[in-house]
N, C-alpha and C positions, 0 to 999 in steps of 0.2 A: 363483374359489373354489379353496382349496387342499385337498388330500387329506392323510391322515396321512403324515408323513415319519418314517422310522425310520433310526437310525444304529447300526451294530453296535458293541458295546463290545469292542474288541480288547484294550485294555490298562488301561482306567480302570474302577475299581469304586467306585460312589458310596457314601458313608457319611453318616450323620446322627446327631448326638448329641442325645438327647432330654433336655431340661432340665426338672426338676420345678418346678411353680409355687411361688414363695416364700410365697404367701398361703394355701396349703392347710393346714388344721389336721387332724392325724391323731388317731384314737382308738387309743391304744397297744395295748390288749389284742387288739382285733379285727384290727388290721393285722399284729400279730406272727404270727397264725395264718392270716390270710386273704389275699385278693388285694390288690394295691396298684395304683392308677391313677396314672400319671405324666402322661399327656396324654389328653384327650378330643378325638376328631377326628370331625367338626368341632365347634367350640364354639358356632357360630352358623350358622343356615341360614335361607333365605327361606321365609316361609309359602306354602303351596300347592305346595311341591316334591313330586314323586312319591316313592314308596318308595325309600329309599337305604340304604347300608350305614354303620352307625356303627362306629368303631374305637376301642378302648381300648389304649393302649400302657402297659405296666407290668410286673408280675411276679406270680408265684403263681397264674396262671389255671389251675386244674385241669381235666382232662378232664371235660366236662359242665358247665363254668361257663357262666353266662349274664349278659346285661345286663338290669338292671331299669330300666325307663323309667317314672317315677312309680309305682314298685312293681310294675309289670307286666312279666313276662318277654317279651323280644322273640323274633321268629321266627328260625329257622336259625342258632343260635349255633354258633361254632366257634373253636378256638384255633389259633395259629400261632406260628412263630419261637420254638421252645423254650418255649412257654407264656408268652411275653412280649407277645403280641398277642391280643386278644379281639374278635371280629367278630359282628355280628348286624344284621338288617334292621329299620329303623324304618318302620312302615307310614305311608302318606301321610295317613291319617285322624288320626294323632297330631300332625301338624305343619300342619294346615289353617289355623290362626289364630295370630297373634302371641302370645307368652307365654313363661314360663320353666318349666323342668322339671328334675327331679332324676334323675340317672343314677348308678348304682353297679353294681359287679360282685359276683356271688354265686357261690360254689363249691357243688358238690353237697352238702357237709356243712353248708351254711347260713351259713358265714362270709362276711362282706361287706367291701367296701372302704368308704372314706369316700365321701360323696356329692359329685358334681360338679354344676355348674349348666349346663344346656343351654338356649340361647336361640333361640326362633323369632321372627324379625324381619320386619317388613313390607318389601317391596322398595321401594327408591327408584325412583319412576317414570322418573327421568331416566337411570338406569343399566340398561343392557340388554346381554346377551351372547348369542352363538350359538356353539355348539361345532361346528367343522368337522373331523371326524376323531375318532371318539368311542369307540374300543375297541382293546384289545390282548389278547393271550393271556398268561396267567400264565407267569412264568419263561421268557420268550422270549429273554432275552439281548440285548434291544435297549433303547435309550433312545427313548422316544416323544415326539415334538414335535408335538402337535396345534395347530391354529390356533383362537384365540378371535376371532370376528368381532364387532367392536364399534366404535362411535365415541365411547365413554365413557371410554376409557383415557387417562390422563395420566401425567406423570412421577412424580406422588405417589400413583398408584393401585397396588394390589396385586392379583394374581390368587392366590386361595387354592385349593389343591388338597388336599382332605381337611383344610382348616383351616390348611394350611402355605403360607406365601408361597413362590412358585417363581420361578426365573429366567425373565425374559421378554425377547423381542426384538420390537420393533415392526415391523410389515409393512404393506403397502398394505391398508387396511381392517380391521386388527386387530392381534393380537399372537400370536406363537408362544410356547408355554410348554414348559419343559424339566421333565419329570416325573421325580422321583427314583426310581431303580429299586427301592429298598426299599419303595416304596408300591404297587407293582404285582406283588407276589409271590403274592397270594391272589385268588381270584375275588371280585369285589365290584362294587357300583355306587357310584362315588366322586363326591361333590359337588364342583363347581367354582363359585366365585363371584368377582365383582369387588368390591373394597372401595376406596372413595375415602378421601381424607385425613381426612375428618370421621367415618369409621366407618360411613357408609352403604353398603349392599350391593345388588348387582344381583339379578336372578333367578338361580336355581340350575340349572346344567346338570349332567348326569351322564356320567361317563366309565366305560365298562364294562371290567372286567378279567374275561375269560372263562376257564373251565377248559380244561386240555389233555386231549384224549381219550386213553384207553388204547390200546395197540397189542398185538395178539396175533401172535406169531411161530410158535408151534407148539402142539400138544396131544399128550398121551399118555393114552389111546390116540388114534389118528387114525381108527379105525373100530371098530365094535362088532358082535358077533353077537347076534341076537335072544335074549332070555332074560328072567328075572324077578328076578335078583339085582341089588343095587346095584353100581355100577361106580365105583371111584375115578377122578377126573379131575385131571390136572395141566395147567395153562395157563401157558405161558411167554410173556414179553413185557415190556413197560414199563408198570408200574402204580403207583398210590399204595397205601399200606397199607390204606386203607379200601375198596379196590375190591371189587366183588362180581361173581361169575360168574353170568351169566343164561343159562339153557338153555331154548329154545322159549318165551321171554318169562317164564320162571319164575325169580326170584332164588333162588339156593341158598346155604346157609350156607358161607362162604368163609373159609379161613385162609391166612396167608402162610407159605410154606415156604422151603426152601433157595434162595439166590440170588434172593430176591424173587418166586419163582414163586407162583402161586395154586393152591390145592387145594380140592377139594370132592368130593362124592359124587353121581353121577347116580342118581336113584331108579329102581328096577327098572321102575316103571310106564311110564317114558319109553322103554324098550327092549323092551317086550312085543310089539311088532310091527314089521315093516319100516318105516323112516321115515328122515328126515334130521333130525338134531339141529342146530339153529342156536345156536351158542355165541357169546356176546358178553361183554364185560367193561364194567361200568358204574361210573363214578366221577364225582362232582360232577354227577350228572344227565345225563351224556353217555355214550353207548354207543360201543364200538369198532365197527369193521367186522365183518361176519359171518365166522365160521369154521364150516365144515360138517363134521360127523362122521356118516357113513352108518351106519345100523343095518340089517344084512342078515341073512337067515335062516341062511345058512351061509357058507362061503368061495367058494361058487359065484356067478356073476354075477347081478345083480339090478337091475331098472329101477324107479325111483320115478316119474319123470315123463318125458314127451317134449315137445319144442317145436321148431318150431311144430306145432300141431295142425291148422293150415290152411295149405296151400301153393298159390300161384298157378300155374295152368297156363301152361306156357311159360317159367317162371322160369329164368334163366341159372344153371347149376350149383347147383340147389337141394339142400338138405340138411336132415336132421332131427337134432337133438341129443338124446341119451339121457342122462339124469341118473340115476345109480345107484351101484353099488359093486361091488368085486371085478372090475373090467374089466382082466384081466391080458393079457399079450402074446399068448395063444393064442385070444382070443375072436373070434368071427365074427358079423357082423350078418346077419340074415335079413329080406329085404324080400319080403312076400307069399310067404314060405317059401323064397325063393331067396337065395343069397349076394349081399351088396351090399358095395361098397367103403367102407372106413373111412378118412376123411380125416385125423382127428386122434383121439388116444386118451390118456386119463389113467386113473387107477384109479377115478375116479368120473364121467367124462364121455367119451362117444363122439360123434363127428360122422360121420353116415352119409350118403353121397352118394345122391341120388335122381335117376333118369333124367329128362332134360328132357321126354321125350314121355310121361311117366306119365299114364294116362287120368284124366279127371275121375271122382271117386268116392272111396270109402273104401278105405284100404290098411292093411296090418298090418306091424308090425316087432317083432323080438325079437332076443335075443343068445344065442349058444351058445358054451361054452368047449370046450377040447380033449378033455375027458372026456365030452362029450355033454350036459352040464347046460345046460338052456335056461331062460330067464326067461319070465315071463308075456308074453302078447301085448298090444301097445298099438296103437291105431289113430290115423291122421291122415287128413285129407280134402284132396283136390286139387279146387280150385274154379276156375271161369272167372275170368279177369282182370277188373278194373274198367275203366271208360272215363273218360278225362279230356278235358274240353273247356274252351274259354275262354268265360267268361260275358260279361264286358265288358272293354273296353280294346283299344287298337290295337297295343300293344307299344312305342309311342313315348311319351316323356315329354311332358306337356302339362297344361293346366288348362282346365276349362270352368266358367264362373261360374254359369250357369243350369242348365237341364235339356237333356240331349242323349240320343240313342239309344245303345244299348249298343255298336254298331259304331263310333260317333264318339267315345265317351268316352275321355278321356286322364287318366292319373294320373302322379304322380311319387313312386314308392316307397310304395305302399300298405302300411300297417303291421299294423293289427288290424281284426277283424270282429266284429260282434255283431248279432243279430236284435232288432228292437224289437217291441212289442206290436202295431204297425201292419203287421207282416209285412215291413217293409223291412229290407234288409241295410245296416247302418251301417259306414262305413269311415273310419279315420283315414288321410288322404292325407298322409303325414308331411312330405315335402319340398315339398308345396304348402301346408303349414300350414293345412289345411282338413279339414272333416268332410263326407263325401259319403254319399249314399244310393243304393241300387239296388233297384228293383222286380224281383225275380228272375223274375216271370212275364212282364213286358213288356221287361225289361232297360233300362228308362229310368233314366238316371243323373243325379242332381241334387246341387247343392252346398247343404248346410244352413247352414254357417257357415265363415268364413275366406275370404280372397281371394287366396291365394298370396303374400301379404306376411308376412314374419316379424315378430313383435312381441308385446307384452303390453298389450292394451287391452280392458277390459271395456266393456259397453254404457254409454253416457253418459260416455265418457272426455273428458278435457280437450282432446284434439286434435280432437274431433268426428268421429273416424273410425269406420268399422264395426269390430266386434270382430276382434281379431287373435290368432293363436296362434303358438307356437314349437315346432315338431316334436312334434305330438300323437302320443301313443303308444297308450294303451288307450282303449276306448270301451265303455260299458254304458248300458242304457236301462231305467228303472224302469217299473212297471206303468202309471204316469200319462203316460208318454211323455217324461219329463225325461231328458236325455242328460248323462252324466258323462264327462269326458275327462281323462286324465292327460297331462302334458306333459313331454317330455324337456328342452326348452329352458328352461322356467320352473320346473320341479320343483314344480308345484302341481296341484290338481284343479279343473278348470273345470266349470261347469254351464250347460247350454243349455235354456231353457224357451220354449215356444211358446204364443202366444195368437192363434188364427187364423193370419194370415200374419205376425204380428210375432214376431221372434226376440229374446230377451234372453239375454245371456251375462254371468255373474259368476264370481267366484272362490269355490269351495265349501270348499276345505280347502288348507292350506299357508300359508307365510309369505311376505310381500313387503314391499318398501319403495315408497313413492310417489316418483316422479320429478317434481320440481316445476320444475326448470330447463328452460326451453323449448328451448334449444339441444340439451340431452341428449334431450329428448322426440323432437325431430325426427331426431336422429342415430340413435337406437335404435328409432324408430317405436314407442315405448312410453311409457306413463304410469306403469308399474310395473316393478319389478325383483324377480323371484322369488328367494327366499333358499334356497340348498341346504344342508340340514343334516339332523338326525335328532332329532325331538322328539315325544313323546307328549303330547298336550294337547288343548284345545278346538280346534274346526275351524281357525280362522284364527291360532291360536297354535302349531299343529303344524308339523312340517317333514319334507320328503321329499328324497330324492336320486335323481333320474332314475327316477321312478315309471313302471312299465310297465303290465302288464295290470290290468284292473279288472273285477270282476263283482259283481252284486247278488243276494243270496240271497232266497228267497221271504219271509223274515221282515223284509226291508229292510236287513239288515246288508250293508255294502259291504266287499269284500275288495280289497286292492291289493298287487301284487308290487312292493315297493320295491327295485328292482334295485340301485341304487347303495349302499343301506344293507344289502344282503344280508339282508333281513328281509321278513316278511309282516305287513302291517298290516291293521287293520279299522276301520271307522267305524260306531258304533252309539250308541244312546241310553243314557246312564248318568246317573242322578240328575237327569233332566229336561233334559239337554242332550246334543248330539252330540259325541262325543270320538273322537280317533284314538288307537289303542293297538296295541302290538306283540303278535302272538300266536305268532310263531315267528321264530327268528333273533335276533341281538343286535348287528348292526353289523360283525361280524368275518367276513371271507370265509374259507371253509374247508368241510370236510365233517365232520359228526357227526350221527348219529341220537340219539334219546333225548328227554328232556324238552324241550318246545317252545322255551322261552326260552333254554336252553343249546345247542340244536341249531344247526347252522351250514349256511348256504347260500353259494353263490358265483354271484352275479348271477342271482337268481330272476326270471324274466321273464313266464311265462304261468301262468294259473290255470284250474281247472275244479272244479266242485262236484258231489258225488254227488247222486243224485236224492233221497235221504233227508236231505240237508243235513248228514250226520255227518262226511264226509271232504272235505278240500280237497286237490286234486292240484296240484303245482307243477312247472313245467319249470325245473329247476336247471341253467341253461345251461352254466356253466363248470365244473360238476362232472360234466357228461355223464350226468345221471341225471334220472329223474322221481321226485319224492318225494311222500309222502302224509302229511297232517296229520290225526290223529284229534282233531277239534274238542272232543269231550266230555272226553277224557282228557288233552288237551294233550300228545300224543306225536307225534314225527316218525319216520317209517320210510322206507325206500327201496323203491319199487315195482319199478323196472327200471333197468338201466344200471350202469355201473361197470367192465365188462370192458374190456380194452385193444383198440385197433383200431377203425376207423370202421365203423359200421353193420353189426354182426354180429347176425343174428337168433338167437333162442333163449330159454331160460328167463330170468326177470327178472334174476337176479344174474349170469348168464352172458352176457347180451346186452350189446352195445355201442351206445350212442347217441352222436351227434356234434353237440354243441351244440343240444339240443332247445330250441325257442323258441316253439312254439305248441301249444295243447291244445284239444281238443273232446271232449266225452263223449256217446256215443250212448245211446239209451234202453235198450239191452241191456247197458249197463255197459262197453262197449268204449271205450277211450280212444285217440284219434287224436293223433299228434304230428308236428309239422313240425320238420325239422332244418335249421338254418341252415348248419351245417358241411358236411352231406352233400347238401343240396338235394333231400331226398326226404321222403316221408310214410310214417310208421310206424304200426303198430297194436299196442296192448297190451290183451290180454284181462284178465278179472277175476283170473286166476291170476298175472298178470305176464308171460306169454309174449309175446315181441316178434316181429313179422313186418313185412316191408316191403309197403306198399300200392301206392305209385307213385313214379316218379322214380328218381334215382340214376344215376351213371355219366356225367353231363354237365350243362351248365347252359343249353344253347340251348333256347328256347321250342319245345315240341313237344307237340301233342295226340295222342290215340290211346289205346291200351291202357295200363294202368298200367305194364307193363314197358317199353313203347316211349316213354312220355311223359317229359318233362324239365321241371324247375323251376329257378329261379335264386334261391337264398336265400329260400325261402318263409318267411313269418312267421305272421300270424294265421290262425286257423281258426274256422269256425262251421258247425254242422251243422243241417240240416233233417231231424230224425229221422223225421218222418212220411213224407217223400218219399225218404229214404235218400240224400241228397246232401250231400257235404262240400264246403264252399267254402273256398278257399285264397287268401290275399293273396300273390301271387307278386311279391315285393318288387322284385327287380332286372329283372323282365320287364315291370313297369308294368301288370299286368293282374290280374283276379280270375278264378280257375279254378274249375271244378266237377268233382267226382269222383262218378260214379254208383256207389254202393256195392252196390246190390242192385236 
């Protein structure tokens, strides 16, 4: 399978002359004063296509213009390219069945264009395409060449991108298409279809053009004194004209000033007491990264928060970070009333050294300036260290087909963990291509499915073989005991069901082709080939790309971290059938908070769900952050991470995570994180404060205290909240570890 290939446009600027239809009849008076449509894009689409963006090329589209579809205004209308392009979203319900529809443009004053005809056509069952590489960022300056996977293309076929035929190059298993740059200048969901010589069309795939986030470079003022008056605010950076300043999640009336800067007024109510103002700029549903403005009582030093609030006894070079304001060069930190060393200092952040031998218990910290002004006193706790042991595994790679004792059990890179309703700990033994179980009380280890042979065979396959897997990633078990497994190698979701001692494996979600050639079946040890792509649809018509962690909510909704598509997907009942849909992310790697569909991730791998089911936490591995999705409001925010440097403890935005890859949520709301890059286990409290629990500083397998212990690229986590034990899939050590938290 091919990924998106992009070539930088160094000297070539693509252009395209739009030719009006010779068959169109114009109504003279309305067109003289109103909008004109020269081209409707697309003119034809396949019935059953999901919501897509319709484009009208023409002239005279005024601000506030809209597209009328059978007389009904479409959602999210916007104009572009000097009012010569009008865009709006066509809801999937409007194109569910074949038929013809009328489309026209209407300006706010009621003037309209001539009507165009839009056709919804049934798909030719013999024509089918898959899009491999489905997204780009607007105005990126690149030519995008995604691959269409199909065996239906011929010399007389056309690939239509927004209804326009594009240049194609045949490849092994499909065609590359060259997208004109003037069609990817605006955020949109663009339909792609294949049309044969007889005018028959394939299913419709969607190419996403996603918006570019704003960037803040400075603010004026950069700090504020407590008061009740409104304060003018200037935000400098890179913005669109319609960008809005958001302060503490409150959108404020925004105007564009000199040199494109943004201006607003901070309400006095937001500065009535000491606080931190979180400033962002939102455009196209995406928010910029945070910019912090402290609000302090005077110009004297002030502390808002400290982190960590829990320090391990015996920590090497421990420290506490103080987040506040007015930390000038003459400030002194006081630990239990005595001067303490300051390791790093900015106007709003102090890092204070803590003695290695500080006693277990509560301690105080505050700041004093050269004039004797002191801050309020804050407290932190020194606690005994945790204990790390090896639950099962010998530390050497191997495989056990039946059941063995914990001391005899062998694994080959265990990936993810999950508890089932039977109390067993389920493990994806990734490079053994198997699913294993451990009884944590007796440590007995058994193989549930898979036999250490890679392949793609469900139960009852043509080869007559036991079910086989290919690099299983995530595992989740529902209340009935059915096991769901995501696969890296096949990019599908498999299902394991038990009836007594009988095990049945089938494909639950994702797309595949049947392999009927017996030589190929034997060569690949497979009767199926998983199809890697990105598609929201019914279970077996959907598509994933390297799906990783999977979890099941109490209401039966299944959430999946679709790592290769940089998106979070879910499976739930809609209209009487189970469907796969995207709830956050859009296929483009990157970082952006904001509306969930426009938000961006970079290789999301692990998931955890809050106890009330309202928030989904995501290990955003290559963004070095842990993100939080508000499922009710469909908003994405950052809980912790983003600072430079590996494994720095501290407040959420000041802390550094290094490739977080595993998550587990305790009953007290504490989130545990495994770091692939740092080989350690971190802890994030409900306020976002990050501390290290165990590991770090080496990769050789070592049990003992959390500080002394070592892991080697730990992956999956699972927590026994009742017993206070965190289990870790220690990937490169080939064992399962246990951390006694309390």
